[in-house]
DRENLUMKE-341124 format. One record per residue: residue in one letter; z, y, x of N, C-alpha, C in turn. Coordinates in steps of 0.2 Angstrom, whole numbers, plus 2048, in hexadecimal, padded with zeros to 3 digits. Last residue first. Example, Ala and Ser with C-alpha at 12.3 -4.5 7.8 and 13.67 -1.06 7.14 Angstrom:
BEGIN
+--------+-----+-----+-----+------+------+------+-----+-----+-----+
| residu | n.Z | n.Y | n.X | ca.Z | ca.Y | ca.X | c.Z | c.Y | c.X |
+--------+-----+-----+-----+------+------+------+-----+-----+-----+
|      s | 823 | 7F5 | 840 |  824 |  7FB |  844 | 827 | 800 | 840 |
|      a | 827 | 7E4 | 842 |  827 |  7EA |  83E | 827 | 7F0 | 842 |
+--------+-----+-----+-----+------+------+------+-----+-----+-----+
REM end
This chain:
BEGIN
+--------+-----+-----+-----+------+------+------+-----+-----+-----+
| residu | n.Z | n.Y | n.X | ca.Z | ca.Y | ca.X | c.Z | c.Y | c.X |
+--------+-----+-----+-----+------+------+------+-----+-----+-----+
|      g | 826 | 83C | 7C4 |  82A |  83E |  7BD | 82A | 838 | 7BA |
|      g | 81F | 83B | 7CF |  825 |  83B |  7D0 | 829 | 83B | 7C8 |
|      a | 813 | 83E | 7CE |  814 |  843 |  7D2 | 81E | 841 | 7CF |
|      a | 80D | 832 | 7C7 |  80B |  832 |  7CE | 811 | 839 | 7CF |
|      h | 811 | 834 | 7BA |  816 |  82F |  7BC | 814 | 830 | 7C6 |
|      a | 80A | 841 | 7B6 |  812 |  841 |  7B8 | 816 | 83C | 7BC |
|      e | 7FD | 83B | 7B6 |  7FD |  841 |  7BB | 806 | 841 | 7BD |
|      a | 800 | 832 | 7AC |  7FF |  82E |  7B1 | 800 | 835 | 7B6 |
|      d | 801 | 839 | 7A1 |  804 |  835 |  7A4 | 803 | 834 | 7A8 |
|      t | 7F6 | 840 | 7A1 |  7F9 |  844 |  7A3 | 802 | 840 | 7A5 |
|      r | 7EC | 834 | 79C |  7EB |  837 |  7A2 | 7F1 | 83E | 7A6 |
|      a | 7F3 | 833 | 78F |  7F2 |  82E |  797 | 7F2 | 831 | 79B |
|      l | 7EC | 842 | 78B |  7F3 |  83F |  78B | 7F4 | 83B | 790 |
|      s | 7DE | 83E | 78C |  7E1 |  842 |  791 | 7EA | 840 | 791 |
|      r | 7DE | 834 | 781 |  7DB |  832 |  789 | 7DE | 837 | 78F |
|      a | 7E4 | 831 | 774 |  7E3 |  838 |  778 | 7E0 | 835 | 781 |
|      r | 7EE | 828 | 770 |  7E7 |  828 |  76E | 7E2 | 82F | 772 |
|      r | 7F8 | 81E | 77C |  7F5 |  823 |  779 | 7EF | 823 | 775 |
|      a | 804 | 811 | 77E |  7FE |  813 |  77E | 7FE | 81C | 77B |
|      p | 810 | 817 | 790 |  80E |  815 |  789 | 807 | 816 | 785 |
|      g | 80B | 811 | 79F |  80B |  816 |  79C | 809 | 814 | 794 |
|      r | 811 | 805 | 7AB |  80D |  808 |  7A7 | 80F | 80E | 7A1 |
|      w | 815 | 800 | 7BE |  815 |  805 |  7B9 | 812 | 805 | 7B2 |
|      g | 811 | 7FB | 7C9 |  810 |  7F6 |  7C3 | 812 | 7FC | 7BD |
|      c | 809 | 803 | 7D0 |  80F |  7FF |  7D2 | 812 | 7FB | 7CD |
|      d | 7FD | 807 | 7CF |  7FD |  801 |  7D2 | 804 | 7FF | 7D2 |
|      c | 7FF | 809 | 7BE |  7FF |  80C |  7C3 | 802 | 808 | 7C8 |
|      r | 7F6 | 810 | 7AC |  7F9 |  80A |  7B1 | 7F8 | 80D | 7B7 |
|      a | 7F8 | 817 | 79D |  7F8 |  819 |  7A2 | 7FA | 814 | 7A8 |
|      l | 7EB | 814 | 78E |  7F0 |  816 |  793 | 7F0 | 814 | 799 |
|      c | 7E4 | 816 | 780 |  7E2 |  817 |  788 | 7E8 | 819 | 789 |
|      f | 7DD | 80D | 770 |  7E4 |  812 |  775 | 7E1 | 810 | 77C |
|      r | 7D6 | 806 | 768 |  7D6 |  80E |  766 | 7DA | 812 | 76A |
|      g | 7D5 | 7F8 | 774 |  7D3 |  7FD |  76D | 7D0 | 804 | 76C |
|      q | 7D9 | 802 | 784 |  7DA |  7FC |  77F | 7DD | 7FE | 777 |
|      e | 7D4 | 807 | 795 |  7D5 |  808 |  78C | 7D6 | 802 | 789 |
|      v | 7DE | 80F | 79F |  7DC |  809 |  79B | 7DB | 809 | 796 |
|      t | 7DF | 819 | 7AD |  7DD |  817 |  7A6 | 7DC | 812 | 7A6 |
|      t | 7EB | 819 | 7BD |  7E3 |  819 |  7BA | 7E4 | 818 | 7B3 |
|      t | 7F2 | 81E | 7CC |  7EE |  81C |  7C5 | 7E8 | 81C | 7C4 |
|      r | 7FB | 817 | 7DA |  7F3 |  819 |  7D8 | 7F1 | 818 | 7D2 |
|      h | 807 | 821 | 7E4 |  804 |  81D |  7DE | 7FD | 820 | 7DA |
|      e | 80A | 81B | 7F3 |  808 |  81F |  7F0 | 802 | 81E | 7EB |
|      r | 81C | 819 | 7F8 |  817 |  816 |  7F6 | 812 | 81D | 7F2 |
|      q | 824 | 821 | 808 |  826 |  81E |  7FF | 81C | 81E | 7FD |
|      g | 825 | 828 | 812 |  824 |  822 |  813 | 825 | 81D | 80A |
|      a | 823 | 832 | 813 |  82A |  831 |  812 | 82C | 82B | 812 |
|      e | 813 | 834 | 817 |  81B |  836 |  81B | 822 | 834 | 818 |
|      d | 80F | 829 | 80A |  80F |  830 |  80C | 815 | 82E | 814 |
|      q | 806 | 817 | 80B |  80B |  81C |  80A | 80A | 825 | 80C |
|      a | 7FE | 80B | 801 |  7FE |  811 |  806 | 804 | 814 | 803 |
|      m | 801 | 7F9 | 805 |  7FF |  801 |  802 | 801 | 807 | 805 |
+--------+-----+-----+-----+------+------+------+-----+-----+-----+
REM end
């Protein structure tokens, strides 16, 4: 896994569509809630990658 200077894993997120829903996933195993709006799933992914 990629690491930054502090030794923490870099989070690589993506969005996945499942039927009418879209959700964010990360290579660390995190999974966001299912959303109807892709933009909200992307916001979830950005917040997770930023440490939130």
